[in-house]
MARFIGU-549444 format. One line per field, with one value per residue: residue number from 1; residue in three letters; chain; x, y, z of N, C-alpha, C in turn. Coordinates in nm, 2 decimals, padded with zeros to 4 digits. Layout:
MARFIGU-549444
nr = c(NUM, ...) .
rest = c(ala, ...) .
kette = c(A, ...) .
n.X = c(X, ...) .
n.Y = c(Y, ...) .
n.Z = c(Z, ...) .
ca.X = c(X, ...) .
ca.Y = c(Y, ...) .
ca.Z = c(Z, ...) .
c.X = c(X, ...) .
c.Y = c(Y, ...) .
c.Z = c(Z, ...) .
This chain:
MARFIGU-549444
nr = c(1, 2, 3, 4, 5, 6, 7, 8, 9, 10, 11, 12, 13, 14, 15, 16, 17, 18, 19, 20, 21, 22, 23, 24, 25, 26, 27, 28, 29, 30, 31, 32, 33, 34, 35, 36, 37, 38, 39, 40, 41, 42, 43, 44, 45, 46, 47, 48, 49, 50, 51, 52, 53, 54, 55, 56, 57, 58, 59, 60, 61, 62, 63, 64, 65, 66, 67, 68, 69, 70, 71, 72, 73, 74, 75, 76, 77, 78, 79, 80, 81, 82, 83, 84, 85, 86, 87, 88, 89, 90, 91, 92, 93, 94, 95, 96, 97, 98, 99, 100, 101, 102, 103) .
rest = c(unk, unk, unk, unk, unk, unk, unk, unk, unk, unk, unk, unk, unk, unk, unk, unk, unk, unk, unk, unk, unk, unk, unk, unk, unk, unk, unk, unk, unk, unk, unk, unk, unk, unk, unk, unk, unk, unk, unk, unk, unk, unk, unk, unk, unk, unk, unk, unk, unk, unk, unk, unk, unk, unk, unk, unk, unk, unk, unk, unk, unk, unk, unk, unk, unk, unk, unk, unk, unk, unk, unk, unk, unk, unk, unk, unk, unk, unk, unk, unk, unk, unk, unk, unk, unk, unk, unk, unk, unk, unk, unk, unk, unk, unk, unk, unk, unk, unk, unk, unk, unk, unk, unk) .
kette = c(A, A, A, A, A, A, A, A, A, A, A, A, A, A, A, A, A, A, A, A, A, A, A, A, A, A, A, A, A, A, A, A, A, A, A, A, A, A, A, A, A, A, A, A, A, A, A, A, A, A, A, A, A, A, A, A, A, A, A, A, A, A, A, A, A, A, A, A, A, A, A, A, A, A, A, A, A, A, A, A, A, A, A, A, A, A, A, A, A, A, A, A, A, A, A, A, A, A, A, A, A, A, A) .
n.X = c(-00.52, -00.29, -00.27, 00.02, 00.26, 00.26, 00.43, 00.52, 00.53, 00.74, 00.95, 00.98, 01.06, 01.30, 01.44, 01.46, 01.62, 01.86, 01.93, 01.87, 01.98, 01.85, 01.81, 01.72, 01.54, 01.43, 01.31, 01.12, 00.95, 00.86, 00.73, 00.56, 00.59, 00.74, 01.08, 01.18, 01.04, 01.15, 01.42, 01.38, 01.30, 01.53, 01.71, 01.60, 01.64, 01.91, 01.96, 01.81, 01.80, 01.58, 01.30, 01.04, 00.72, 00.66, 00.49, 00.15, 00.07, -00.19, -00.28, -00.25, -00.24, 00.02, -00.07, -00.04, -00.12, -00.12, -00.15, -00.43, -00.55, -00.38, -00.42, -00.69, -00.67, -00.52, -00.70, -00.89, -00.75, -00.68, -00.91, -01.04, -00.90, -00.81, -00.80, -00.57, -00.40, -00.39, -00.26, -00.01, 00.06, 00.08, 00.28, 00.43, 00.51, 00.23, -00.05, -00.33, -00.54, -00.49, -00.55, -00.82, -00.92, -00.87, -01.05) .
n.Y = c(-01.95, -01.71, -01.60, -01.66, -01.42, -01.30, -01.45, -01.28, -01.03, -01.10, -01.13, -00.86, -00.73, -00.86, -00.81, -00.53, -00.49, -00.65, -00.59, -00.31, -00.19, -00.11, -00.06, -00.29, -00.18, 00.04, -00.09, -00.24, -00.04, 00.08, -00.14, -00.22, -00.43, -00.64, -00.60, -00.84, -01.03, -00.99, -01.06, -01.33, -01.43, -01.38, -01.54, -01.79, -01.79, -01.80, -02.05, -02.23, -02.15, -02.02, -01.81, -01.89, -01.94, -02.16, -02.47, -02.46, -02.60, -02.75, -02.73, -03.02, -03.36, -03.60, -03.87, -04.12, -04.38, -04.59, -04.83, -04.97, -05.23, -05.37, -05.23, -05.29, -05.57, -05.55, -05.42, -05.62, -05.81, -05.67, -05.53, -05.53, -05.37, -05.05, -04.72, -04.59, -04.80, -04.95, -04.76, -04.77, -05.03, -05.03, -05.05, -04.82, -04.50, -04.35, -04.15, -04.18, -04.04, -04.05, -04.32, -04.31, -04.14, -04.31, -04.51) .
n.Z = c(00.35, 00.23, -00.11, -00.32, -00.43, -00.77, -01.04, -01.23, -01.10, -00.92, -01.10, -01.20, -00.96, -00.89, -01.13, -01.12, -00.90, -00.96, -01.23, -01.28, -01.06, -00.83, -00.48, -00.21, -00.02, -00.15, -00.36, -00.22, -00.13, -00.37, -00.50, -00.30, -00.11, 00.14, 00.27, 00.37, 00.22, -00.03, 00.03, 00.08, -00.17, -00.32, -00.18, -00.24, -00.51, -00.52, -00.41, -00.56, -00.82, -00.93, -00.86, -00.82, -00.68, -00.41, -00.42, -00.32, -00.03, 00.13, 00.47, 00.68, 00.80, 00.81, 00.75, 00.97, 00.98, 00.72, 00.59, 00.56, 00.57, 00.73, 00.97, 01.01, 01.07, 01.30, 01.47, 01.49, 01.64, 01.87, 01.96, 02.20, 02.37, 02.52, 02.35, 02.41, 02.49, 02.26, 02.10, 02.21, 02.14, 01.86, 01.57, 01.50, 01.65, 01.77, 01.86, 02.09, 01.99, 01.72, 01.67, 01.74, 01.53, 01.32, 01.35) .
ca.X = c(-00.38, -00.29, -00.22, 00.15, 00.28, 00.27, 00.57, 00.55, 00.58, 00.87, 01.05, 01.00, 01.13, 01.44, 01.51, 01.48, 01.74, 01.98, 01.97, 01.86, 02.06, 01.77, 01.83, 01.60, 01.45, 01.36, 01.22, 01.01, 00.86, 00.80, 00.64, 00.47, 00.62, 00.84, 01.22, 01.19, 00.99, 01.26, 01.53, 01.34, 01.30, 01.68, 01.77, 01.54, 01.70, 02.05, 01.97, 01.74, 01.82, 01.46, 01.23, 00.91, 00.65, 00.65, 00.35, 00.07, 00.04, -00.28, -00.24, -00.31, -00.15, 00.09, -00.13, 00.06, -00.17, -00.14, -00.19, -00.56, -00.57, -00.30, -00.50, -00.82, -00.63, -00.48, -00.82, -00.96, -00.68, -00.67, -01.03, -01.08, -00.82, -00.85, -00.73, -00.43, -00.33, -00.37, -00.16, 00.12, 00.09, 00.10, 00.42, 00.49, 00.47, 00.11, -00.13, -00.46, -00.62, -00.48, -00.63, -00.96, -00.95, -00.87, -01.18) .
ca.Y = c(-01.92, -01.61, -01.64, -01.61, -01.31, -01.36, -01.47, -01.15, -00.93, -01.14, -01.10, -00.72, -00.69, -00.91, -00.73, -00.39, -00.50, -00.70, -00.52, -00.17, -00.14, -00.05, -00.13, -00.36, -00.09, 00.12, -00.18, -00.28, 00.07, 00.09, -00.25, -00.24, -00.56, -00.62, -00.64, -00.98, -01.11, -00.98, -01.14, -01.47, -01.45, -01.38, -01.66, -01.90, -01.79, -01.84, -02.19, -02.32, -02.09, -01.96, -01.75, -01.93, -01.97, -02.30, -02.52, -02.43, -02.73, -02.73, -02.80, -03.15, -03.45, -03.69, -03.99, -04.22, -04.51, -04.59, -04.96, -04.99, -05.37, -05.40, -05.17, -05.37, -05.69, -05.51, -05.40, -05.75, -05.88, -05.58, -05.46, -05.53, -05.28, -04.90, -04.66, -04.57, -04.93, -04.98, -04.67, -04.83, -05.16, -05.01, -05.06, -04.68, -04.41, -04.28, -04.11, -04.25, -03.96, -04.11, -04.44, -04.27, -04.09, -04.42, -04.58) .
ca.Z = c(00.33, 00.13, -00.24, -00.33, -00.53, -00.91, -01.10, -01.31, -01.00, -00.87, -01.21, -01.20, -00.85, -00.90, -01.23, -01.07, -00.81, -01.02, -01.35, -01.27, -00.95, -00.72, -00.36, -00.16, 00.05, -00.25, -00.43, -00.13, -00.12, -00.50, -00.53, -00.19, -00.05, 00.25, 00.24, 00.40, 00.10, -00.14, 00.07, 00.06, -00.32, -00.36, -00.12, -00.32, -00.64, -00.50, -00.38, -00.66, -00.96, -00.97, -00.74, -00.84, -00.56, -00.37, -00.44, -00.20, 00.03, 00.23, 00.60, 00.70, 00.87, 00.72, 00.79, 01.03, 00.94, 00.58, 00.55, 00.63, 00.59, 00.85, 01.08, 01.03, 01.14, 01.43, 01.55, 01.52, 01.74, 01.99, 01.97, 02.34, 02.45, 02.51, 02.24, 02.46, 02.49, 02.12, 02.05, 02.26, 02.07, 01.72, 01.53, 01.50, 01.76, 01.74, 01.97, 02.10, 01.90, 01.58, 01.67, 01.74, 01.40, 01.22, 01.36) .
c.X = c(-00.37, -00.23, -00.08, 00.16, 00.30, 00.41, 00.61, 00.60, 00.72, 00.98, 01.08, 01.08, 01.28, 01.51, 01.55, 01.61, 01.86, 02.02, 01.97, 01.93, 01.98, 01.80, 01.70, 01.50, 01.37, 01.26, 01.10, 00.91, 00.79, 00.70, 00.55, 00.47, 00.72, 00.98, 01.24, 01.15, 01.10, 01.38, 01.50, 01.35, 01.45, 01.75, 01.72, 01.61, 01.85, 02.06, 01.91, 01.76, 01.69, 01.39, 01.08, 00.85, 00.65, 00.51, 00.27, 00.02, -00.07, -00.24, -00.31, -00.21, -00.09, 00.05, -00.03, 00.01, -00.20, -00.19, -00.32, -00.60, -00.50, -00.37, -00.62, -00.78, -00.59, -00.59, -00.89, -00.89, -00.69, -00.79, -01.08, -01.00, -00.86, -00.76, -00.59, -00.34, -00.30, -00.26, -00.02, 00.16, 00.12, 00.25, 00.50, 00.44, 00.35, 00.04, -00.26, -00.56, -00.61, -00.55, -00.78, -01.00, -00.96, -00.99, -01.28) .
c.Y = c(-01.82, -01.66, -01.58, -01.50, -01.37, -01.36, -01.34, -01.04, -00.97, -01.11, -00.95, -00.67, -00.73, -00.84, -00.59, -00.39, -00.54, -00.63, -00.37, -00.11, -00.08, -00.13, -00.19, -00.28, -00.01, 00.03, -00.22, -00.17, 00.09, -00.02, -00.29, -00.38, -00.54, -00.66, -00.79, -01.07, -01.10, -01.06, -01.29, -01.51, -01.47, -01.50, -01.79, -01.91, -01.84, -01.99, -02.28, -02.27, -02.02, -01.90, -01.78, -01.96, -02.12, -02.34, -02.50, -02.56, -02.70, -02.79, -02.93, -03.24, -03.54, -03.84, -04.10, -04.36, -04.51, -04.72, -05.00, -05.14, -05.42, -05.35, -05.25, -05.50, -05.66, -05.48, -05.53, -05.82, -05.80, -05.50, -05.44, -05.43, -05.13, -04.84, -04.63, -04.69, -04.97, -04.89, -04.72, -04.95, -05.14, -05.00, -04.93, -04.61, -04.33, -04.25, -04.19, -04.17, -04.01, -04.24, -04.41, -04.22, -04.21, -04.50, -04.51) .
c.Z = c(00.21, 00.00, -00.26, -00.44, -00.67, -00.95, -01.17, -01.21, -00.95, -00.98, -01.21, -01.08, -00.86, -01.01, -01.19, -00.98, -00.88, -01.14, -01.34, -01.15, -00.83, -00.59, -00.31, -00.09, -00.04, -00.32, -00.35, -00.13, -00.26, -00.53, -00.41, -00.13, 00.06, 00.20, 00.26, 00.28, -00.01, -00.10, 00.05, -00.08, -00.36, -00.30, -00.20, -00.45, -00.63, -00.48, -00.49, -00.80, -01.00, -00.84, -00.75, -00.70, -00.53, -00.39, -00.31, -00.15, 00.14, 00.36, 00.62, 00.77, 00.77, 00.77, 00.84, 01.00, 00.80, 00.52, 00.63, 00.65, 00.71, 00.98, 01.11, 01.11, 01.28, 01.52, 01.58, 01.63, 01.87, 02.01, 02.11, 02.43, 02.43, 02.39, 02.29, 02.46, 02.34, 02.06, 02.09, 02.19, 01.92, 01.69, 01.52, 01.62, 01.71, 01.87, 01.97, 02.01, 01.76, 01.57, 01.66, 01.60, 01.30, 01.23, 01.28) .
């Protein structure tokens, strides 16, 4: 995942637009960033009050099985079933692949 633009650059771009009166197209050319990026920063500033980069969240799953003791008991009771059957019996909607990964 690419590294976000520095806060210093963000400040310079926003200052050039808001204080110096530079238009977005000109700022995009001067600072070599896209107009869309500038628009996103301005939208973030309007909604949150700042244009700081969002924390970089690595891709991953939001683990559907979190109570491993409950899962262990579930497997003891239902261990004779297929993964597809176990997925259907689990208290939440999960796939057989999730059951497979949990093993």
